C-alpha positions in Angstrom: -2.4 -21.5 19.2 1.1 -22.5 18.7 1.9 -26.0 19.8 -1.7 -27.3 19.8 -2.0 -30.4 17.8 -5.0 -31.3 15.7 -5.7 -34.9 14.8 -8.8 -35.4 12.7 -10.4 -38.4 10.9 -11.6 -36.1 8.2 -10.8 -32.8 6.5 -9.3 -30.0 8.6 -10.5 -26.5 7.6 -9.3 -23.2 9.2 -11.1 -20.3 7.6 -11.4 -16.6 8.5 -13.6 -13.9 6.9 -13.6 -10.3 8.0 -15.1 -7.0 7.0 -14.7 -3.4 8.1 -16.2 -0.1 7.1 -14.7 3.1 8.3 -15.5 6.6 7.0 -15.2 10.2 8.2 -16.8 13.4 6.8 -16.2 17.0 7.7 -17.9 20.2 6.4 -16.4 23.6 7.1 -18.4 26.3 5.4 -18.7 29.9 6.5 -20.6 32.9 5.4 -19.9 36.5 6.4 -21.8 39.7 5.7 -20.1 42.3 3.5 -17.2 44.0 5.3 -16.0 41.1 7.4 -13.7 38.2 6.7 -14.8 34.6 6.1 -12.9 31.4 7.0 -14.1 27.9 6.4 -12.0 24.8 7.3 -12.7 21.1 7.4 -10.5 18.1 8.5 -11.6 14.5 8.2 -9.3 11.7 9.5 -10.2 8.0 9.1 -8.1 5.0 10.6 -9.1 1.5 9.9 -7.4 -1.8 10.8 -8.5 -5.4 10.1 -6.6 -8.6 10.7 -7.8 -12.1 9.5 -5.5 -14.9 10.9 -6.4 -18.3 9.6 -3.0 -19.9 10.1 -2.0 -23.3 11.3 0.5 -22.9 14.2 0.6 -26.4 15.6 0.9 -29.9 13.9 -2.2 -30.9 11.9 -3.2 -34.4 10.7 -6.3 -35.1 8.7 -7.7 -36.2 5.4 -6.8 -32.9 3.7 -6.0 -29.6 5.3 -7.3 -26.2 4.1 -6.7 -22.7 5.3 -8.3 -19.6 3.9 -8.4 -15.9 5.0 -10.8 -13.6 3.1 -11.6 -9.9 3.1 -14.5 -9.5 0.6 -14.8 -6.4 -1.6 -18.5 -5.6 -1.1 -18.1 -5.0 2.7 -14.7 -3.5 3.0 -15.1 0.2 2.5 -12.8 3.0 3.7 -13.3 6.8 3.1 -12.5 10.3 4.3 -14.1 13.4 2.8 -13.5 17.1 3.8 -15.4 20.0 2.2 -14.8 23.7 3.0 -15.8 27.2 1.6 -15.9 30.8 2.6 -18.4 33.3 1.3 -18.9 37.1 1.7 -16.8 39.7 3.3 -13.5 41.3 2.1 -11.3 38.2 2.6 -12.2 34.6 2.2 -10.0 31.7 3.3 -11.0 28.1 3.0 -9.1 24.8 3.6 -9.9 21.1 3.4 -7.8 18.2 4.6 -8.8 14.5 4.3 -6.5 11.8 5.6 -7.1 8.0 5.4 -4.9 5.3 6.9 -5.8 1.7 6.4 -4.1 -1.5 7.5 -5.6 -4.8 6.2 -3.9 -8.2 6.8 -5.2 -11.6 5.6 -3.0 -14.6 6.5 -3.6 -18.3 5.7 0.0 -19.6 6.1 0.8 -23.2 7.1 3.3 -22.6 9.9 3.5 -26.1 11.4 3.8 -29.7 10.0 0.9 -31.0 8.0 0.0 -34.7 7.4 -2.7 -34.8 4.8 -3.7 -38.4 4.8 -4.0 -38.6 1.0 -6.3 -35.5 0.8 -5.6 -32.1 -0.7 -3.7 -29.3 1.0 -4.6 -25.7 0.3 -3.7 -22.2 1.6 -5.6 -19.3 0.1 -5.8 -15.7 1.0 -7.5 -12.7 -0.6 -8.3 -9.1 0.2 -10.1 -6.3 -1.7 -11.2 -2.9 -0.5 -12.9 0.2 -1.8 -11.0 3.3 -0.8 -12.1 6.9 -1.4 -10.4 10.2 -0.2 -11.7 13.6 -1.2 -10.7 17.1 -0.1 -13.0 19.5 -1.9 -14.0 23.1 -2.1 -17.5 23.9 -1.0 -20.3 24.2 -3.7 -19.5 27.9 -4.1 -15.8 27.7 -3.1 -14.7 31.1 -2.0 -17.3 33.6 -3.3 -18.2 37.2 -2.8 -14.8 38.1 -1.2 -12.5 40.7 -2.7 -9.6 38.4 -2.0 -9.8 34.7 -1.6 -7.5 31.7 -0.9 -8.5 28.0 -1.0 -6.4 25.0 -0.3 -7.4 21.2 -0.4 -5.2 18.3 0.6 -6.1 14.6 0.4 -3.8 11.7 1.5 -4.5 7.9 1.6 -2.0 5.4 3.1 -3.2 1.9 2.4 -1.3 -1.2 3.5 -3.1 -4.3 2.3 -1.1 -7.4 2.9 -2.2 -10.9 1.8 -0.2 -14.0 2.7 -0.8 -17.6 1.8 1.8 -20.4 1.7 3.9 -22.9 3.6 6.4 -21.4 6.0 10.1 -22.2 5.7 11.1 -25.5 7.2 7.5 -26.8 7.5 6.8 -30.3 6.1 3.7 -31.4 4.3 3.3 -35.2 3.9 0.7 -37.4 2.4 -0.9 -34.8 0.2 -2.6 -35.5 -3.1 -2.7 -31.9 -4.5 -1.2 -28.8 -3.0 -2.7 -25.4 -3.8 -1.4 -22.0 -2.8 -3.1 -18.8 -3.9 -2.9 -15.2 -2.8 
């Protein structure tokens, strides 16, 4: 918390690791006997939000200070899939919509004074995600209809923010090496 001071006789390590999996799937297929109309529709919506906060917000003193915020690739998976089709009848109409909104934040910023006691100071942050969005026709699409219309729409909005560093006006004293990586 802001304003809380940490005084340590050894290294100070602030680390955060997070993961999130969010997926949605929709299947809208229809079949109608000859003479009728067929409508197939599918909508899949996924929202995922992940925040990793490994920041220093109060004065820190130790033999080296390290902050790290990590979102690993293997476990951060987001997806939305919609499949639709219409078969048989005189008129076939099919529509698929897949929408994915993802917000990922990883922050390891030093936001308060640091006294490193001759040790190293580091601030590192990383984030990696796997994102898949599909809006597809069914296996047969629109079939058997005299007239057919099919529409598919996929939208992915991904905001992946990674921050590492030393905030404006913050002092770092007594450091051997200073490393910042994002």
